[in-house]
All heavy atoms as an XYZ file, in Angstrom:
717
protein
N      41.298    240.622    130.972
C      41.043    239.861    132.163
C      40.095    238.511    131.724
O      40.398    237.498    132.302
C      40.236    240.695    133.251
C      40.018    239.856    134.502
S      41.616    239.702    135.342
C      41.121    239.642    137.071
N      39.285    238.791    130.851
C      38.426    237.655    130.443
C      39.202    236.554    129.689
O      39.067    235.431    129.953
C      37.253    238.282    129.512
C      36.373    237.109    129.010
C      35.204    237.715    128.189
C      34.199    236.629    127.853
N      33.166    237.232    127.021
N      40.195    237.020    128.919
C      41.038    236.106    128.190
C      41.786    235.334    129.171
O      42.020    233.976    129.057
C      41.949    236.795    127.316
C      42.833    236.017    126.395
C      42.165    234.979    125.506
O      41.179    235.330    124.962
N      42.684    233.846    125.312
N      42.308    235.855    130.280
C      43.086    235.200    131.308
C      42.244    234.142    131.927
O      42.706    233.014    132.142
C      43.582    236.168    132.337
O      44.449    237.172    131.681
C      44.451    235.534    133.433
N      40.965    234.362    132.292
C      40.087    233.401    132.882
C      39.925    232.233    131.974
O      39.780    231.164    132.462
C      38.828    234.104    133.264
C      38.875    234.963    134.468
C      37.480    235.343    134.826
N      37.528    236.609    135.796
C      36.855    237.590    135.646
N      35.662    237.544    134.904
N      36.962    238.594    136.452
N      39.676    232.633    130.754
C      39.433    231.521    129.722
C      40.589    230.677    129.595
O      40.621    229.440    129.488
C      39.035    232.126    128.386
C      37.701    232.736    128.390
C      37.274    233.426    126.971
O      38.375    233.797    126.266
N      36.197    233.562    126.800
N      41.849    231.199    129.559
C      43.049    230.460    129.444
C      43.245    229.563    130.766
O      43.626    228.427    130.549
C      44.278    231.368    129.347
O      44.062    232.297    128.221
C      45.556    230.663    129.273
N      42.969    230.145    131.921
C      43.167    229.312    133.143
C      42.089    228.243    133.191
O      42.394    227.027    133.626
C      42.865    230.210    134.463
C      44.000    231.185    134.724
C      43.633    232.062    135.781
C      45.333    230.463    135.075
N      40.871    228.449    132.766
C      39.853    227.396    132.616
C      40.342    226.227    131.708
O      40.192    225.027    131.975
C      38.571    227.867    132.271
C      37.740    228.599    133.335
C      36.370    228.910    132.936
N      35.934    229.980    133.751
C      35.283    231.013    133.316
N      35.104    231.214    131.995
N      34.899    231.992    134.147
N      40.854    226.586    130.550
C      41.275    225.589    129.614
C      42.398    224.781    130.211
O      42.603    223.600    130.024
C      41.702    226.361    128.250
N      43.334    225.475    130.904
C      44.532    224.805    131.374
C      44.168    223.913    132.468
O      44.522    222.720    132.506
C      45.483    225.866    132.055
C      46.687    225.290    132.702
C      47.843    224.667    132.168
C      46.833    225.010    134.164
N      48.603    224.136    133.123
C      47.994    224.428    134.346
C      46.025    225.362    135.199
C      48.475    223.982    135.593
C      46.436    224.985    136.460
C      47.630    224.336    136.681
N      43.209    224.359    133.393
C      42.701    223.426    134.399
C      41.952    222.199    133.809
O      42.189    221.138    134.359
C      41.801    224.258    135.320
C      41.183    223.372    136.527
C      41.966    223.100    137.632
C      39.840    222.902    136.439
C      41.471    222.188    138.595
C      39.394    222.055    137.539
C      40.231    221.870    138.519
O      39.636    221.050    139.536
N      41.193    222.517    132.814
C      40.525    221.364    132.233
C      41.339    220.248    131.642
O      41.256    219.048    131.865
C      39.604    221.856    131.103
O      38.921    220.921    130.459
N      42.435    220.790    131.018
C      43.548    219.780    130.440
C      44.249    219.131    131.574
O      44.546    217.900    131.540
C      44.529    220.632    129.599
C      43.964    220.941    128.209
C      43.540    219.718    127.385
O      44.243    218.715    127.227
O      42.437    219.852    126.831
N      44.564    219.885    132.676
C      45.247    219.221    133.836
C      44.415    218.185    134.375
O      44.860    217.112    134.759
C      45.560    220.423    134.778
C      46.638    219.913    135.853
O      47.518    219.219    135.480
O      46.345    220.066    136.971
N      43.011    218.506    134.566
C      42.212    217.558    135.155
C      42.002    216.284    134.303
O      42.079    215.141    134.740
C      40.812    218.173    135.304
C      39.709    217.285    136.041
C      40.217    217.057    137.503
C      38.456    218.075    136.224
N      41.941    216.361    132.992
C      41.960    215.305    132.004
C      43.068    214.381    132.237
O      43.018    213.134    132.230
C      41.730    215.704    130.622
C      40.420    216.284    130.307
C      40.464    216.697    128.763
C      39.179    217.522    128.499
N      39.262    218.119    127.121
N      44.359    214.974    132.374
C      45.635    214.242    132.494
C      45.492    213.472    133.871
O      45.912    212.325    133.887
C      46.824    215.156    132.379
C      47.053    215.693    131.098
C      48.224    216.611    131.105
C      48.387    217.417    129.704
N      49.456    218.296    129.689
N      45.092    214.135    134.871
C      44.922    213.424    136.210
C      44.001    212.330    136.199
O      44.235    211.218    136.702
C      44.462    214.539    137.274
C      44.320    213.917    138.510
N      45.389    213.536    139.430
C      43.202    213.611    139.361
C      44.969    213.167    140.552
N      43.609    213.082    140.424
N      42.838    212.490    135.468
C      41.858    211.394    135.313
C      42.404    210.250    134.586
O      42.174    209.074    134.832
C      40.519    211.943    134.697
C      39.729    212.867    135.582
C      38.601    213.640    134.878
O      38.550    213.426    133.564
O      37.793    214.216    135.561
N      43.244    210.590    133.585
C      43.815    209.485    132.629
C      44.822    208.664    133.526
O      44.837    207.454    133.600
C      44.539    210.071    131.393
C      43.590    210.519    130.350
C      44.328    211.320    129.411
O      45.418    211.720    129.556
N      43.656    211.437    128.238
N      45.677    209.402    134.363
C      46.568    208.744    135.232
C      45.791    207.863    136.300
O      46.245    206.708    136.517
C      47.445    209.730    135.943
C      48.378    209.199    137.065
C      49.452    208.175    136.375
C      49.125    210.256    137.820
N      44.891    208.274    136.883
C      44.147    207.506    137.911
C      43.462    206.466    137.334
O      43.385    205.371    137.899
C      43.112    208.529    138.635
C      43.796    209.568    139.528
S      45.297    209.064    140.486
C      44.484    207.956    141.704
N      42.993    206.467    136.007
C      42.399    205.368    135.339
C      43.414    204.323    135.098
O      43.111    203.136    135.358
C      41.798    205.819    134.084
O      41.304    204.680    133.340
N      44.677    204.700    134.717
C      45.731    203.646    134.567
C      46.033    202.999    135.956
O      46.245    201.847    135.917
C      46.897    204.412    133.985
C      46.911    204.737    132.438
C      48.056    205.614    132.090
C      46.783    203.513    131.645
N      46.151    203.824    136.993
C      46.513    203.253    138.215
C      45.495    202.447    138.921
O      45.777    201.919    139.902
C      46.969    204.486    139.204
C      48.232    205.162    138.732
C      48.538    206.384    139.706
C      49.424    204.176    138.730
N      44.255    202.527    138.336
C      43.136    201.748    139.057
C      43.469    200.239    138.998
O      42.890    199.529    139.938
C      41.748    202.007    138.409
O      41.790    201.570    137.023
N      44.256    199.826    138.161
C      44.589    198.291    138.126
C      45.733    197.988    138.931
O      46.208    196.795    139.107
C      44.832    197.946    136.709
O      45.910    198.666    136.197
C      43.598    198.109    135.811
N      46.412    199.060    139.572
C      47.629    198.888    140.371
C      47.258    198.607    141.813
O      46.148    198.715    142.179
C      48.462    200.015    140.253
C      49.351    200.135    139.001
C      48.770    199.958    137.792
C      50.747    200.560    139.110
C      49.581    200.053    136.668
C      51.494    200.571    137.948
C      50.941    200.357    136.742
O      51.735    200.455    135.624
N      48.184    198.078    142.608
C      48.056    197.724    143.987
C      48.526    198.935    144.874
O      49.643    199.358    144.656
C      48.815    196.521    144.404
C      48.364    195.314    143.496
N      47.318    194.572    143.720
C      49.066    194.905    142.373
C      47.209    193.621    142.805
N      48.219    193.829    141.978
N      47.596    199.492    145.620
C      47.879    200.745    146.311
C      48.375    200.479    147.806
O      47.760    199.654    148.405
C      46.713    201.606    146.360
C      46.857    202.856    147.106
C      45.770    203.842    146.838
C      44.381    203.435    147.391
N      43.420    204.502    147.495
N      49.364    201.080    148.212
C      49.846    201.236    149.555
C      49.799    202.561    150.077
O      50.344    203.454    149.448
C      51.331    200.549    149.636
C      51.837    200.681    151.138
C      51.452    199.136    149.145
N      49.001    202.808    151.167
C      48.982    204.218    151.707
C      49.840    204.262    152.968
O      49.790    203.519    153.926
C      47.521    204.413    152.104
C      47.269    205.764    152.619
N      46.302    206.033    153.632
C      47.921    206.921    152.559
C      46.329    207.238    153.947
N      47.344    207.859    153.290
N      50.751    205.180    152.874
C      51.617    205.586    154.092
C      51.189    206.997    154.592
O      51.028    207.951    153.965
C      53.110    205.573    153.704
C      53.561    204.222    153.121
C      55.041    204.401    152.746
C      53.418    203.152    154.118
N      51.027    206.997    155.935
C      50.631    208.314    156.552
C      51.679    209.266    156.736
O      51.398    210.464    156.941
C      49.967    208.047    157.850
C      48.603    207.324    157.710
N      47.573    207.899    157.361
C      48.322    205.863    157.902
C      46.510    207.075    157.175
N      47.086    205.847    157.567
N      52.943    208.948    156.518
C      53.975    209.891    156.671
C      54.970    209.892    155.394
O      54.749    208.810    154.641
C      54.834    209.775    157.954
C      55.488    208.463    157.905
O      56.326    208.051    156.946
N      55.487    207.752    159.067
N      55.615    210.779    155.138
C      56.491    210.821    154.033
C      57.975    210.895    154.488
O      58.924    211.344    153.718
C      56.241    212.131    153.214
C      56.838    212.071    151.700
O      57.090    210.952    151.279
N      56.848    213.139    151.048
N      58.241    210.337    155.628
C      59.550    210.232    156.099
C      60.374    209.239    155.317
O      59.814    208.261    154.783
C      59.666    209.902    157.596
C      58.984    210.884    158.570
C      58.844    210.375    159.898
O      59.254    209.109    160.232
O      58.368    211.092    160.759
N      61.746    209.458    155.177
C      62.643    208.630    154.533
C      62.300    208.353    152.968
O      62.351    207.361    152.477
C      62.748    207.231    155.130
C      63.263    207.400    156.657
C      63.513    206.040    157.223
C      63.990    206.203    158.703
N      64.262    204.976    159.314
N      61.655    209.324    152.438
C      61.220    209.306    151.008
C      62.402    208.877    150.106
O      62.180    207.938    149.207
C      60.593    210.587    150.521
C      60.342    210.564    149.044
C      59.058    209.954    148.716
C      60.976    211.078    148.043
C      58.669    209.874    147.335
C      60.694    210.904    146.765
C      59.525    210.348    146.406
O      59.101    210.370    145.111
N      63.588    209.313    150.057
C      64.589    208.850    149.281
C      64.901    207.367    149.450
O      65.180    206.710    148.421
C      65.862    209.740    149.719
C      65.295    210.870    150.272
C      64.048    210.477    150.990
N      64.920    206.857    150.723
C      65.190    205.486    150.966
C      64.102    204.663    150.264
O      64.384    203.562    149.729
C      65.273    205.297    152.403
C      66.565    205.830    153.013
C      66.347    207.214    153.587
O      65.345    207.974    153.278
O      67.181    207.738    154.341
N      62.808    205.078    150.468
C      61.751    204.318    149.900
C      61.868    204.205    148.304
O      61.624    203.192    147.743
C      60.331    204.891    150.256
C      60.164    204.833    151.748
C      58.867    205.650    152.228
C      58.765    205.546    153.627
N      57.656    206.466    154.149
N      62.187    205.345    147.756
C      62.226    205.405    146.347
C      63.453    204.588    145.832
O      63.299    203.822    144.846
C      62.387    206.871    145.894
C      62.450    207.188    144.380
C      61.109    206.745    143.736
C      62.709    208.651    144.079
N      64.482    204.624    146.506
C      65.745    203.775    146.180
C      65.408    202.281    146.387
O      65.688    201.582    145.460
C      66.954    204.202    147.093
O      67.219    205.519    146.909
C      68.129    203.259    146.716
N      64.700    202.014    147.401
C      64.185    200.582    147.542
C      63.408    200.084    146.351
O      63.572    199.035    145.786
C      63.380    200.443    148.813
C      63.058    198.986    149.189
C      63.752    198.172    149.979
C      61.851    198.325    148.662
N      63.060    196.977    149.895
C      61.944    196.921    149.181
C      60.867    198.662    147.893
C      60.978    196.090    148.852
C      59.883    197.668    147.635
C      59.895    196.459    148.170
N      62.410    200.998    145.851
C      61.682    200.584    144.690
C      62.458    200.332    143.546
O      62.251    199.387    142.758
C      60.525    201.704    144.546
S      59.272    201.775    145.726
N      63.355    201.265    143.319
C      64.189    201.148    142.051
C      65.044    199.834    142.095
O      65.369    199.159    141.155
C      65.170    202.375    141.896
C      64.477    203.502    141.179
C      64.497    204.675    141.929
C      63.923    203.325    139.997
C      63.753    205.761    141.289
C      63.201    204.486    139.270
C      63.232    205.691    140.041
N      65.464    199.484    143.348
C      66.396    198.331    143.559
C      65.547    196.896    143.436
O      66.059    195.972    142.845
C      67.109    198.448    144.850
C      68.238    199.476    144.816
C      68.972    199.479    146.177
O      68.415    199.186    147.173
N      70.100    200.148    146.105
N      64.373    196.916    143.984
C      63.680    195.658    144.307
C      62.408    195.447    143.524
O      62.130    194.264    143.372
C      63.522    195.430    145.864
C      64.666    195.512    146.633
C      65.042    196.563    147.408
C      65.653    194.371    146.496
C      66.120    196.557    148.008
C      66.839    194.423    147.222
C      67.061    195.462    148.050
O      68.229    195.477    148.769
N      61.844    196.478    142.944
C      60.467    196.265    142.258
C      60.671    195.601    140.884
O      61.575    195.923    140.205
C      59.813    197.535    142.134
S      59.047    198.218    143.743
N      59.871    194.667    140.758
C      59.966    193.850    139.383
C      59.029    194.510    138.347
O      59.265    194.446    137.158
C      59.381    192.390    139.547
C      60.255    191.647    140.617
C      61.724    191.390    140.227
O      61.895    191.035    139.063
N      62.578    191.787    141.054
N      57.966    195.277    138.853
C      57.069    195.970    137.835
C      57.264    197.433    138.095
O      58.025    197.986    138.721
N      56.321    198.161    137.398
C      56.292    199.601    137.429
C      55.712    199.992    138.816
O      54.886    199.221    139.332
C      55.359    200.057    136.283
C      55.893    199.801    134.917
C      54.875    200.286    133.918
C      55.462    199.916    132.411
N      54.403    200.322    131.398
N      56.037    201.295    139.194
C      55.436    201.763    140.427
C      55.362    203.304    140.227
O      56.015    203.853    139.350
C      56.307    201.452    141.636
C      57.661    202.038    141.611
C      58.022    203.303    142.088
C      58.773    201.439    140.985
C      59.170    203.918    141.953
C      60.045    201.868    140.848
C      60.294    203.112    141.375
N      54.499    203.905    141.177
C      54.303    205.431    141.009
C      53.921    205.917    142.464
O      53.169    205.209    143.162
C      53.126    205.672    140.035
C      52.676    207.127    139.950
C      53.705    207.946    139.236
N      53.114    209.204    138.821
C      53.296    210.319    139.505
N      53.969    210.508    140.634
N      52.786    211.443    139.014
N      54.435    206.887    142.852
C      54.017    207.547    144.094
C      53.220    208.876    143.859
O      53.650    209.550    142.871
C      55.300    207.758    145.041
C      56.168    208.739    144.408
O      56.674    208.522    143.316
O      56.471    209.822    145.037
N      52.240    209.157    144.786
C      51.476    210.419    144.656
C      51.294    210.912    146.043
O      50.808    210.247    146.878
C      50.035    210.077    143.962
C      50.336    209.596    142.524
C      49.299    211.362    143.944
C      49.071    209.361    141.806
N      51.740    212.192    146.204
C      51.593    212.888    147.381
C      50.183    213.372    147.497
O      49.513    213.848    146.649
C      52.522    214.034    147.530
C      52.722    214.550    148.844
O      52.251    213.925    149.832
N      53.357    215.649    148.926
N      49.491    213.040    148.683
C      48.217    213.438    149.039
C      48.134    214.115    150.287
O      49.007    213.971    151.120
C      47.310    212.245    148.983
C      45.752    212.396    148.803
N      45.052    212.547    149.812
C      45.049    212.584    147.615
C      43.724    212.756    149.322
N      43.838    212.714    148.036
N      47.008    214.845    150.577
C      46.915    215.598    151.826
C      46.911    214.708    153.050
O      47.240    215.170    154.234
C      45.774    216.628    151.809
C      44.423    215.820    151.606
O      44.378    214.600    151.489
N      43.316    216.533    151.671
N      46.524    213.391    152.904
C      46.567    212.576    154.091
C      47.662    211.540    154.002
O      47.673    210.437    154.658
C      45.189    211.815    154.253
C      44.883    210.886    153.119
O      45.435    210.968    152.112
O      44.008    209.988    153.294
N      48.738    211.819    153.319
C      49.846    210.887    153.347
C      50.374    210.676    151.813
O      50.084    211.496    150.923
N      51.004    209.566    151.696
C      51.624    209.277    150.343
C      50.956    207.967    149.939
O      50.899    206.974    150.731
C      53.143    209.030    150.412
C      53.842    208.771    149.280
S      53.877    210.228    147.976
C      55.200    211.160    148.693
N      50.507    207.958    148.672
C      49.947    206.768    148.065
C      51.061    206.286    146.982
O      51.560    206.945    146.228
C      48.710    206.958    147.235
C      47.622    207.328    148.120
C      47.176    208.588    148.284
C      46.857    206.425    148.808
C      46.090    208.907    149.146
C      45.796    206.674    149.648
C      45.424    208.004    149.783
O      44.379    208.237    150.584
N      51.297    204.961    147.325
C      52.286    204.361    146.411
C      51.539    203.212    145.610
O      50.670    202.413    146.241
C      53.427    203.512    147.263
C      54.333    204.617    147.775
C      54.108    205.263    148.983
C      55.670    204.923    147.462
N      55.176    205.998    149.379
C      56.213    205.838    148.320
C      56.521    204.501    146.314
C      57.444    206.399    148.193
C      57.711    205.203    146.247
C      58.202    206.046    147.104
N      51.642    203.215    144.212
C      50.993    202.309    143.370
C      51.923    201.301    142.653
O      52.878    201.834    142.218
C      50.221    202.969    142.279
C      48.981    203.882    142.807
C      49.319    205.251    143.278
C      47.809    203.419    142.925
C      48.370    205.995    143.689
C      46.809    204.217    143.318
C      47.050    205.447    143.768
O      46.045    206.282    144.184
N      51.740    199.933    142.856
C      52.582    199.095    142.277
C      51.834    198.173    141.342
O      50.681    197.647    141.521
C      53.054    198.177    143.413
C      53.929    198.837    144.408
C      53.358    199.395    145.442
C      55.367    199.049    144.151
C      54.133    200.219    146.373
C      56.004    199.802    145.056
C      55.476    200.342    146.179
N      52.374    197.928    140.212
C      51.888    197.108    139.074
C      51.858    195.597    139.564
O      50.853    194.877    139.325
C      52.629    197.186    137.837
C      52.133    196.479    136.604
C      53.000    196.644    135.388
O      54.150    196.647    135.420
N      52.300    196.780    134.225
N      52.857    195.230    140.249
C      53.070    193.876    140.840
C      52.597    193.717    142.181
O      53.053    194.525    143.044
C      54.477    193.528    140.620
C      54.795    192.064    140.887
O      54.414    191.591    142.053
N      55.731    191.484    140.187
N      51.732    192.849    142.518
C      51.239    192.618    143.788
C      52.304    192.327    144.898
O      52.221    192.801    145.993
C      50.096    191.547    143.881
C      49.304    191.402    145.173
C      48.252    190.456    145.223
O      48.188    189.703    144.174
O      47.533    190.382    146.156
N      53.270    191.480    144.401
C      54.370    191.142    145.310
C      55.128    192.367    145.744
O      55.586    192.439    146.857
C      55.136    189.975    144.705
C      56.182    189.642    145.660
C      57.048    188.395    145.067
O      56.904    188.088    143.864
N      57.993    187.905    145.719
N      55.329    193.210    144.695
C      56.198    194.438    144.998
C      55.369    195.247    146.153
O      55.954    195.776    147.077
C      56.332    195.283    143.778
C      57.193    194.703    142.770
O      57.996    193.856    143.158
O      57.197    195.080    141.558
N      54.036    195.417    145.948
C      53.265    196.090    146.910
C      53.359    195.480    148.339
O      53.333    196.157    149.311
C      51.830    196.168    146.406
N      53.241    194.136    148.349
C      53.291    193.484    149.611
C      54.643    193.648    150.316
O      54.707    193.972    151.477
C      52.979    191.995    149.448
O      51.751    191.779    148.986
N      55.737    193.458    149.586
C      57.091    193.641    150.057
C      57.285    195.133    150.624
O      57.862    195.347    151.676
C      58.100    193.181    149.192
C      58.067    191.754    148.738
S      58.123    190.636    150.142
C      59.939    190.800    150.465
N      56.770    196.068    149.856
C      56.963    197.469    150.163
C      56.210    197.763    151.508
O      56.790    198.441    152.349
C      56.396    198.202    149.050
C      56.624    199.807    149.343
C      57.706    200.535    148.977
C      55.499    200.631    149.855
C      57.965    201.827    149.174
C      55.693    201.927    150.028
C      56.898    202.513    149.786
N      54.985    197.220    151.487
C      54.167    197.491    152.771
C      54.850    196.797    153.980
O      54.724    197.372    155.113
C      52.784    196.923    152.570
N      55.363    195.599    153.820
C      55.990    195.023    155.048
C      57.208    195.752    155.432
O      57.489    195.853    156.576
C      56.471    193.503    154.683
C      55.280    192.663    154.593
S      55.534    190.995    154.515
C      56.987    190.658    153.336
N      57.984    196.349    154.396
C      59.155    197.150    154.787
C      58.965    198.379    155.334
O      59.655    198.823    156.459
C      60.003    197.281    153.464
C      61.221    198.067    153.577
C      62.386    197.449    154.046
C      63.569    198.353    154.061
N      64.610    197.863    154.951
N      57.879    199.198    154.791
C      57.760    200.577    155.192
C      56.472    200.936    155.917
O      56.440    202.038    156.515
C      57.807    201.414    153.924
C      59.073    201.329    153.264
C      59.348    200.656    152.131
C      60.354    201.813    153.669
N      60.575    200.672    151.709
C      61.275    201.474    152.686
C      60.796    202.540    154.630
C      62.661    201.811    152.707
C      62.141    202.970    154.856
C      63.095    202.569    153.743
N      55.449    200.189    156.037
C      54.173    200.481    156.714
C      54.408    200.216    158.200
O      55.114    199.525    158.643
C      53.100    199.697    156.181
């Protein structure tokens, strides 16, 4: 049982480090917060078709956060979907 706890702690620690690295990278991106996750496939398709830069979506307990490398992509996405 002790070995299992140590393994879980190590896994959680690594997972947290990866999350922190991702959030550090995304700190320079432009964030759009949507309170609902309706029409997710359409939003994702729109991003693939029209975004000039990189983008990333993250599901959160209070909605969906979309991060855009390009400010214009973020603005156009927000006008279309917010």
